[in-house]
N, C-alpha and C positions, 0 to 999 in steps of 0.2 A: 631432528623432528619435521615431517614436511607440512605447507599449511593449507590448511584447509577451505572451503567456501565460508565456513563459520567465520575464520578469521578474517578473512577478505571484508563478509559482508560488517562484521564489528569496526574492521578497521575504519573502514567507509563510515559507517554512520559516525562512531569519531572523530572523525574529518570533517563531518558538515559546518559551515556554518555562510551565514547566506552575509556578501556585504554591498548588493548592487542596490538598486531605487529604487521605492512601493509612492503608490502615490500616498496624499492623505488616506487618512483616519486607517492604512493597510499597518498591521504587525506581521509580524516571524516569529512563532514562539517554538525553540529549538528546545528540545525539553533535553536531551545528550548535556546540554550546557545548565538546565534548569532543574534539574532532578539528579543528584547523585544515583539513588535507587535505579533510575531509568537506566541506564548505562549496564548496573547490574542486573539487571530481568531482560536487556535487551541480550543480552552475552548466551544468559542462561539459556534463553528460546534458540538461538543457534547453534549457540552447542550442542542442546540435543536434537537440532533436528536436520542442519546441516555439516557435521561434524563428517564430510568426505567430501570430494571433485568429480562429483557425477553431475551429468549436465541437467539443468531443470527448465522449463518453459515459464516464459517470463508475464503473471498478469498483473499489470499496467492499472494502477486506481487512477486519483487524481490530487489529492493533499493529503497529507493524514490529517485527521479530527482533533481537536483540543479533547476529547476525553478516550480519544481512543490510543493510536498511535501516538498521541500526543502526548501521553501518558506514560505507557507501556515501551513504547519503542519500537512496537513490534505490528504492524499493518492489519488495518482490521480487528484490532485483538484490544477489548479493554478489559480491565481490571478482572472481571467475574470472569469472564473466558479462558484471559490467560490462568486461572489457579482452576475453576471448574474442566476444561479441556484440554490443555498442555499440563496442570501438576506446578505451575510455577506461582507461590506466591507474593504478591507487591503488600508491604505493607506502610507505606508512606500516602499511598493514595486509593481510595475506593472509586471505580468510576462504572455506568452502564452508556453505551455505546450501539444504538440503535443498529448500525451498518455490521457491527459486532454480530447482533443477535443470528442476524440472516447466513453470514459468513460462516458461522460455527454450525448453522441446521446442515446448512450444504457441503461444511467440511465432512462430520458425520456420516452425512449420506454418502459420498465420497469414498469412507471407506475409516476415516479420522486423521489426526493431525498426521501421525507419522506416516502414514499411506500418500495422504495428500501431498505434506510438505517433500519427500521424496521425489516427486516430480515436476513441484512444482513452487516460482519464486517471486511472490508479490512485493510489489514497494509502487513506488509513485513519482512521474515526472517530478516534480519538484514534491521531495521528502522530507519538508518538514510544514508544519501548522502551518497556515494563514488566519490569521483572525481581522475584522471591520467595525470596528465603531459606529454604530449607527444613529441614528436621530439622539437619540434618549442617555447617549454615551455607554451603555454597552454594547461590550464585546461578544460577538458571535461568527462562529464557523463561519469561514468565508473558501472558496472556491479558484486554481486560480485566473480560472476565465470569466468570473464572474465581472470584469472591467476591464475594457481592453488594454488599457492602460499597463492595470496591472500586468495583465499578459506580456506585454512589451517586454516588462521591466524587468521582469522572471525568465522568460524564455529564453535568454545565455545559459543561465545559472541550469534551467531544467534538460539544454540540449545538453550539457556538461556532466549534467546527472545519468541523463538515457543514456552515454556512452562509457561513463564510470558502470552503470552495474550493468551492459553488455558485458563490458573488461572482466567481470566477474566470471565468465563460462557460460553462458545463458547461451540457450539454444535461440538464436532469434529466425526461423523462418519462419515463425507463427505464433505473432502472440497476440493474449485475448485482453482490452480493452475495455475497463469497467463502464460502461456510463455513455452513450448514443454524443452527448456532448462533450467530454471527453476524447470519441473519437475524431470529432470532425477537427478539435486541436490538433490534437497529435497529429493529426493528417497532412495538418500546415508545413508541421516540422523535417514529419519523415519525406514528404517531399524535396526540403530543400536536404536533409542531411544524409537519408537511401540508409535508416538504420535498420527497418524491417520490412523479411522479405512480402508480406502479408498480415495485415491489422483489423481478428474479429472482436465487433462490439459484443458484452455479454450487460444486459440492464446491470445498474448500480443495485450494490446492497441495502443503501441507504432508502433505494425508491422501490424495490419490492416491499421490504420491510413497511417502511412508513407509508406506501401508497395501492399497496396490489398485497396485503397480508392473507388475503384470503386465496389465493391464487398461488400463496408462494409454493406450496408443492410442485406445480407445474413450471417451476420458475429453477428450483431445484433439479427437474431433470432437466430440463433446459441446457444447466451449466455440468450436469454428469455429460449427457450427449454430445455438447462441443467441447467438453473439455477432456473426457476419456475417451471416446470415440476415436479420437487421432490414437490413443496408446493400443488400441484391439483389446481392452483387459475388462470390456462386462460385454 
C-alpha cells in the first residue's frame, strides 16, 4: 500500500518534539504528547481529507492555540467545529476557539471541508502551542513573535518545520500567510532560506472574528477571491 499525504502528515505530527531554549515564563504545549485522544482525532481528520497524494497550496498560520489545534491537533479547529463541520467528535475535551469560528465560516463559504481541504494544507511554522505566564501567574496563548528572544529561540525549529511541511509535497509557488505581522517574520526566514516564491497575507481569523466581526462577510469574500481565484473555479 502506497503512503498517502495523510500518512505523512500524521507521521510528522507524531514526531514533533521541541527541545530548544525558551525565554523565562514561556512554555511549549505538545497536544500529541499531552492527550492520547488528540492523536486519534488528528489521524481521523487527515485520513478523511488527505488520503491521497495530490498537491495542495500552503496556508500558514502562526502557532496553534491551546483551545484549537492545541487540543484537537487540527489547525484552526476547536472541538465544536471538529464535530459539527468535520463529523469527528472528541470525548475528552470540549473547546471553543475564536479563530475557528471565522475559519469554518470561510470554509463553508468555499464549499465545505471536503472541497477546501482537497486544495489546501493548513499548518504553522511553529506547529506546537506556546503559552506565556503573566504577572497574575495565569497562562495565556502566545505568538512566536511576541518576544524577540522567543523568536530567536524557536527560529531554528520553525525553519526545520517549514522544510518538513514542504517535503510533504506542497505547491510552494505561492503561499498564504495569515496575519500581517506573521508575514513580516516569515519574510525574514524566507530571505535566508528561499522556501517560497511568493507570499501573500490575509487577515488572521482571530483578528477578523474578534475585531471586525461586523465586516466578516467582506473578509470571507477576500479569502475566497484570494484563495479560489488562483484555481479559477469560482
